[in-house]
C-alpha positions as CSV (number, residue, x, y, z in Angstrom):
1,M,190.2,102.3,214.7
2,R,187.8,99.7,213.5
3,W,188.6,100.2,209.7
4,D,192.3,99.7,210.4
5,S,191.7,96.2,211.5
6,T,190.5,95.3,207.8
7,H,193.9,96.5,206.5
8,P,192.7,98.5,203.8
9,T,195.1,99.6,200.9
10,L,196.2,103.2,200.5
11,E,193.6,103.8,198.1
12,G,191.1,102.4,200.5
13,R,192.4,104.5,203.3
14,R,192.1,107.5,201.1
15,S,188.6,106.6,200.3
16,L,187.5,106.3,204.0
17,I,189.2,109.5,205.1
18,Q,187.3,111.3,202.3
19,A,184.0,109.7,203.5
20,Y,184.1,109.6,207.1
21,V,186.3,112.7,207.9
22,G,185.4,114.9,205.1
23,G,181.8,114.0,204.8
24,G,181.2,113.8,208.6
25,T,182.8,117.2,209.2
26,Q,181.7,119.3,206.3
27,F,178.1,120.1,207.4
28,L,179.0,121.3,210.9
29,T,182.0,123.2,209.8
30,A,179.9,125.1,207.2
31,A,177.3,125.9,209.8
32,Q,179.7,127.0,212.5
33,G,183.4,126.6,211.7
34,M,186.0,124.2,213.2
35,P,188.1,125.2,216.2
36,T,191.7,125.2,215.6
37,Y,192.2,122.3,218.4
38,M,189.7,120.1,216.5
39,L,191.4,120.8,213.2
40,E,194.7,119.7,214.5
41,K,193.1,116.5,216.0
42,F,191.5,115.6,212.8
43,Q,194.7,116.4,210.9
44,K,196.7,114.0,213.2
45,L,194.0,111.3,212.9
46,I,194.1,111.5,209.2
47,S,197.9,111.2,208.9
48,N,198.0,108.3,211.4
49,F,195.1,106.5,209.8
50,F,196.6,106.8,206.3
51,W,200.0,105.3,207.3
52,G,198.5,102.6,209.5
53,F,199.4,104.4,212.6
54,Q,203.1,103.5,212.2
55,T,205.5,105.7,214.1
56,N,207.4,107.0,211.2
57,H,205.6,108.3,208.0
58,T,207.4,107.7,204.8
59,I,205.9,110.8,203.0
60,N,205.1,114.2,204.6
61,D,201.5,115.2,204.8
62,A,201.9,118.3,202.3
63,T,203.0,115.8,199.6
64,T,200.1,113.4,200.3
65,H,197.7,116.1,199.9
66,L,198.8,116.8,196.4
67,P,196.9,115.3,193.3
68,Q,198.3,111.9,192.0
69,C,199.3,113.7,188.7
70,Q,201.7,115.7,190.9
71,G,203.1,112.8,193.0
72,G,200.6,112.9,195.8
73,M,197.8,110.7,196.9
74,N,194.9,113.4,196.9
75,I,194.4,112.9,200.5
76,L,191.7,115.3,202.0
77,D,193.6,118.6,203.0
78,L,191.2,119.4,205.8
79,E,192.6,123.0,206.4
80,A,192.3,123.9,202.9
81,R,188.7,122.5,202.8
82,N,187.9,124.4,205.8
83,E,189.4,127.6,204.4
84,A,187.2,127.2,201.2
85,I,184.0,127.0,203.3
86,Y,185.3,130.2,205.1
87,L,185.8,132.2,201.8
88,V,182.3,131.1,200.7
89,W,181.1,132.8,203.9
90,A,183.1,135.9,202.8
91,E,181.6,135.8,199.3
92,R,178.0,136.0,200.8
93,Y,178.9,138.8,203.2
94,L,180.7,140.8,200.5
95,A,177.6,140.5,198.2
96,H,175.2,143.3,198.0
97,P,173.1,143.8,201.2
98,D,169.9,143.2,199.2
99,V,170.8,139.5,198.9
100,W,172.4,139.1,202.4
101,P,171.4,136.1,204.5
102,T,170.3,136.9,207.8
103,W,173.7,136.1,209.6
104,A,175.5,138.6,207.4
105,F,173.5,141.5,209.0
106,V,174.4,140.2,212.3
107,A,178.1,139.8,211.4
108,D,178.2,143.4,210.0
109,E,177.1,144.7,213.3
110,I,179.5,142.7,215.1
111,F,182.4,143.8,212.9
112,K,181.5,147.6,213.6
113,H,181.2,147.0,217.5
114,T,184.7,145.3,217.7
115,V,186.9,148.1,216.5
116,N,189.0,149.8,218.9
117,Q,188.0,153.0,220.5
118,Q,189.6,155.4,218.3
119,W,187.6,154.0,215.4
120,K,184.3,154.2,217.3
121,D,185.1,158.0,218.1
122,R,185.6,158.7,214.4
123,F,182.2,157.2,213.4
124,K,180.4,158.2,216.7
125,N,178.5,161.1,215.2
126,E,177.6,159.5,212.0
127,P,177.5,155.6,211.8
128,R,176.4,155.7,208.2
129,A,180.0,156.6,207.3
130,M,181.1,153.2,208.6
131,L,180.3,150.8,205.8
132,N,182.5,147.7,205.5
133,H,186.0,147.0,206.6
134,Y,187.0,145.3,203.1
135,M,185.9,148.6,201.4
136,Q,187.5,151.0,203.9
137,D,190.8,150.9,205.9
138,W,189.4,150.3,209.4
139,W,189.7,146.6,210.7
140,P,187.8,145.0,213.5
141,T,189.8,143.7,216.7
142,A,190.1,140.1,215.8
143,N,190.4,138.7,219.5
144,K,186.9,140.3,220.0
145,L,185.4,138.4,217.2
146,P,183.3,135.2,217.6
147,L,185.1,132.1,216.3
148,E,182.9,132.1,212.9
149,L,183.9,135.7,212.0
150,K,187.5,135.0,213.2
151,L,187.8,132.2,210.9
152,M,186.3,134.2,207.9
153,V,188.8,137.2,208.5
154,R,191.7,135.0,208.9
155,A,190.9,133.0,205.6
156,T,190.3,136.3,203.6
157,T,193.6,137.7,205.0
158,K,195.6,134.6,204.1
159,H,194.1,134.1,200.6
160,G,194.2,137.9,199.6
161,V,190.6,139.0,199.3
162,K,190.5,142.6,198.4
163,L,189.1,145.2,195.8
164,D,191.1,145.1,192.8
165,G,190.9,144.9,189.0
166,A,192.8,145.4,185.7
167,H,190.5,148.6,185.2
168,I,188.0,150.1,187.8
169,S,184.8,151.1,186.1
170,E,183.4,154.7,186.6
171,E,180.5,153.3,188.5
172,V,182.7,151.4,190.9
173,R,184.9,154.3,191.6
174,G,182.0,156.6,192.3
175,R,180.2,154.2,194.5
176,M,183.2,153.6,196.8
177,P,182.9,155.0,200.3
178,I,184.7,158.4,200.6
179,W,185.4,158.2,204.4
180,Y,188.7,156.1,204.8
181,H,188.9,155.2,201.3
182,P,191.4,152.1,201.2
183,D,193.5,153.5,198.5
184,R,194.0,157.2,199.1
185,T,197.6,158.2,198.4
186,R,197.5,161.2,201.0
187,N,195.8,161.6,204.4
188,G,193.1,163.7,203.1
189,N,190.7,162.7,205.8
190,E,192.7,163.3,208.6
191,Q,193.6,167.0,207.8
192,H,190.1,168.3,208.4
193,T,188.5,169.3,211.7
194,S,185.6,167.3,213.1
195,A,183.4,170.3,212.6
196,V,184.1,170.1,208.7
197,I,183.7,166.3,208.7
198,T,180.3,166.5,210.7
199,C,179.2,169.3,207.9
200,L,180.0,167.0,205.0
201,R,178.3,163.8,206.7
202,Q,175.3,165.4,208.4
203,V,174.4,168.5,206.4
204,H,175.6,167.4,202.8
205,E,175.2,163.7,203.4
206,V,178.5,162.9,201.7
207,F,179.2,159.3,202.1
208,T,180.4,158.1,198.6
209,V,183.0,159.3,196.3
210,H,180.3,160.5,193.9
211,D,178.7,162.6,196.7
212,A,181.9,164.2,197.4
213,V,182.4,165.0,193.7
214,V,178.9,166.7,193.5
215,C,179.5,168.4,196.7
216,G,182.9,169.6,195.8
217,H,181.9,170.9,192.6
218,N,179.0,172.9,194.0
219,D,176.5,170.9,191.7
220,Q,174.4,170.5,194.9
221,Q,171.8,172.9,195.3
222,E,172.3,175.4,198.0
223,L,169.0,174.9,199.2
224,R,168.5,171.3,200.2
225,R,165.2,170.1,201.7
226,R,163.9,167.4,203.6
227,G,160.2,167.7,203.1
228,N,159.6,171.3,202.9
229,R,162.1,172.5,205.6
230,R,165.4,174.3,204.6
231,V,168.3,172.2,205.9
232,H,171.4,174.0,204.9
233,N,172.4,177.6,204.0
234,R,176.0,177.8,202.7
235,R,178.0,179.8,205.1
236,T,181.7,181.2,204.9
237,N,182.9,178.4,207.4
238,C,180.9,175.6,205.7
239,G,182.7,172.3,205.0
240,C,181.5,171.4,201.7
241,E,184.4,173.1,200.0
242,Y,186.6,170.7,201.3
243,A,184.9,167.7,199.7
244,L,187.2,168.3,196.7
245,D,190.2,167.6,199.0
246,L,188.9,164.3,199.7
247,T,188.7,163.2,196.3
248,N,191.9,164.6,195.0
249,A,193.5,162.4,197.8
250,I,192.5,159.3,196.1
251,G,195.1,157.6,193.8
252,A,194.6,157.6,190.1
253,K,193.4,154.0,190.0
254,W,190.4,154.7,192.1
255,S,190.1,158.7,191.3
256,P,186.8,159.7,189.9
257,Y,188.6,162.0,187.6
258,T,190.5,159.3,185.8
259,A,189.6,159.1,182.0
260,P,188.4,155.6,181.1
261,P,190.8,153.8,178.8
262,D,190.1,152.1,175.5
263,L,189.2,148.6,176.4
264,S,187.6,147.6,173.0
265,G,188.5,144.3,171.6
266,S,189.5,143.7,168.0
267,L,186.8,141.3,166.8
268,S,184.7,141.8,163.9
269,A,181.2,141.8,163.8
270,E,181.2,138.5,162.0
271,E,183.4,136.9,164.6
272,S,181.2,138.2,167.3
273,E,178.3,136.5,165.9
274,E,180.2,133.3,165.3
275,N,181.3,133.4,169.0
276,A,177.7,133.7,170.2
277,R,176.7,130.7,168.0
278,A,179.8,128.6,169.0
279,F,179.2,129.4,172.8
280,A,175.5,128.3,172.6
281,V,176.6,124.9,171.3
282,H,179.6,124.5,173.5
283,E,182.1,124.9,170.9
284,P,185.3,126.9,171.0
285,V,185.1,130.5,170.6
286,T,187.6,133.0,169.4
287,F,189.3,135.0,172.2
288,D,187.7,138.3,172.7
289,P,190.4,140.8,174.3
290,T,187.6,143.2,175.3
291,T,188.0,144.0,178.9
292,K,184.8,144.3,180.9
293,A,185.0,145.9,184.4
294,P,182.2,145.2,187.0
295,T,180.0,148.0,187.6
296,E,179.0,147.2,191.3
297,V,181.5,147.6,194.1
298,H,180.5,144.2,195.4
299,N,181.3,142.5,192.3
300,A,184.8,143.8,192.3
301,F,186.3,141.7,195.0
302,R,189.0,139.3,194.0
303,V,190.6,136.4,195.9
304,F,194.1,134.7,195.8
305,T,195.7,138.0,194.9
306,N,199.6,138.1,195.6
307,T,199.9,141.7,194.5
308,L,197.7,144.5,193.1
309,C,196.9,144.3,189.5
310,I,197.8,148.0,189.2
311,E,198.9,150.4,192.0
312,A,196.8,152.9,193.6
313,D,198.5,155.9,191.9
314,D,198.4,154.3,188.6
315,D,195.4,154.4,185.8
316,A,196.9,152.4,183.1
317,P,195.4,148.9,182.7
318,P,198.1,146.1,182.4
319,E,199.5,145.2,179.0
320,P,198.4,141.8,177.8
321,G,201.2,139.3,177.3
322,T,202.3,135.7,177.4
323,H,203.9,134.0,180.5
324,E,207.7,133.9,180.0
325,H,207.7,130.0,180.4
326,F,204.7,129.5,178.1
327,N,205.9,128.6,174.5
328,V,203.4,128.1,171.7
329,D,204.6,126.6,168.6
330,H,201.1,126.8,166.7
331,D,199.3,129.8,165.3
332,E,196.0,128.5,166.9
333,L,195.6,127.5,170.5
334,T,192.6,126.0,172.1
335,I,192.2,126.9,175.8
336,T,189.6,125.7,178.3
337,A,188.5,128.1,181.0
338,C,186.5,127.2,184.0
339,G,184.4,129.9,185.9
340,K,182.0,130.1,188.6
341,E,179.2,131.4,186.2
342,C,178.8,132.9,183.0
343,P,175.8,135.5,182.6
344,N,173.4,134.9,179.7
345,E,174.1,138.3,178.2
346,D,177.8,137.8,178.2
347,Y,179.6,135.0,176.2
348,S,183.0,136.0,176.7
349,P,185.3,133.1,177.6
């Protein structure tokens, strides 16, 4: 390589890798992804250039990727950089459809058309019941996906993108799709005949957990109208009575019948006012233990999850505590937390 002939230092080589390989590939990768064979070529090129194309490398690549404070050289980890890009794609796709970019609509249709025939048959009569494979337990066939979506799905699987939380709000539980709910504890969907499912979907228009609750408790009017036309008369063989079975098949964590826990904090009114003032001027604030759960399904996704916060059949939020290796010798501790955003109406750290 031309730059190798100038004999740059290791720090110089690191800067060149960051500028030329990192900067030169970032835009195209963000636009259309990087094929695996190209990733492997770039990784080999980075490693060889950093060590001056020597046959034997003194330190393995995993160590050189680490920050300098951890004994590494902070060399560009191209695979991790690419996966971060793919996770940003997933974030945009998992946002509310009202703010979707154009490509997300195309991706959504591709996901739905690449499932196996068994799943296609289940949603054939009512496509509206098929929403999102991150919110339901169906999954697209990976080898049928285009490269970009295959990379995104692979990254979300590797880094644990899933719906989870210390507490699931009543709004989110009610807005989840009832069909093939990801956290049902019993096979409530499969025990009904296709006629019953068709009745629930097409006549009662049951698509969310809240819809099933309303239908199952007969809160829905017996006469439902579209315009001035009667569309449903309750019959002895009507499937609406089975809607309750669907909601009962959902574990306590996501159940619409789970009572909300006490999530209030312990700050006084004066402390809350002082926090608001301190937050506005970027001063330390007193930690507020109040737990706030998202009220929209699309805001309840988490990434980098190794395990579920609470299991599907549990409705008790985890108890706060201290890491076993975290020792504090003082009564007061200042912690700096960095987040993606901080809504104007919420100053909680």
